[in-house]
N, C-alpha and C positions, 0 to 999 in steps of 0.2 A: 716844772718839767718843760713846758712849751718854751719858756724864755731861755732856758739853758740850750735846748736844741736850736732855737732861733739864733742865739749868739754863736753857736758852733758853725752854723751855716753861713752867717755873716763873716765870721773870722776866716772860714775856708774860702769864701769869695774874695776877700781882701788879699789873702795870700796868692790866690790864683791870678788876680789882676796885677799884683806887684810883680809876679814872675813872668807875665806875658811879654814884656819887652825883651826879656832875656831869651825868649824862645824865637824871636824874630831872626831871620837870616841876614847876614851882611852880603854884599855883592861878592866878596871873596868866598864866602860859604857857598853861595849859589853857583859860582864858577867851579868850585871844587866838586860839587854834587851833580853838575850837568851831565857828565859822561855816564854816570850810574843811572841817572834819570832817563837818558836816551836808551841805555842798555835794557832797562826794565820796560821800555815802551811807553813811558809816561809823557815824554816830551819829544817834539819833532821840529824839523825845519820847514819854514814856509817860503814860497817864492817872493814874498815881500821883504825878505831879509830879517824877519823876526821869528822867534820861537813860538810854538803853540802847544797847548796842553792836549795831549792825545788821550790820556786817561787821568782823571782827577784823583790821583793817589799821592800819598806822602806830601812832600814839599813841592810838587810839580808846579802849582799855580804861583807860588812865591818865587821859585827859581825862574820861571818864565817872566814874571813881572820885573824882577830886579835886572836880569840880563837884557831884557828888551828896553828898559829905561836907559841902560848904559849904551846899548847899540844905537838907540835913537839919538842920543847926545853925540856919539861919534859920527853917525851918518850926517847929522846937521853940521858938525864941524867940517867934515869933508866936502859937503855941498857948498858951504860958505867959502872954503879955501879955494875950490875949483870953479866957483861961479856957476854951479848947476843946481837943479832942483833936488830936494831931498828924495823925491820919488825916483829919480834916476839912480841915485846912490843906493836906495833900498832895493831896486830891481837888480842892480849889478851884484850887490851883496847877497841877495837871495839866490841868484843863479850860482854864484860861487859856493855858497853854503850847501846847496842841494848837490852840486857836483862833488863836494868833499865828504858828504854824508856817507858813512860806512854802510856796506850791505847789512841788512837786517834792522837798521834804524828807520824811523818813520820820517816821511816827507809828505807835504800836503800837495796833492794833485787831484783836484775834484773829489776831495776826501782824503783821509789819512791812509797811506799805503806804505808797506815796507819796501825799502829800496832793494 
């Protein structure tokens, strides 16, 4: 009896682990889910040009990670192209993102606040 239950548990773990990569989001998935995550108050814009997790719900952390990686790559590309520091690009992008943030969505200003 113990062996049979043990085998079932091992089999269930193997299936779970095999399915884990299929559960991961792609950048396109993250971009498609971003607006909904903002609407639900899970994700917000920060003045450094990156997203932040407001509430650790659903896919919020993965959405933030994937989009921030893409933003950082683009900021670096722009910095290199224009001969400026990435921190300058991040600050400009952050300012623009906060300006474009819709009312009711979160921005970071000494803590998370609704715009």
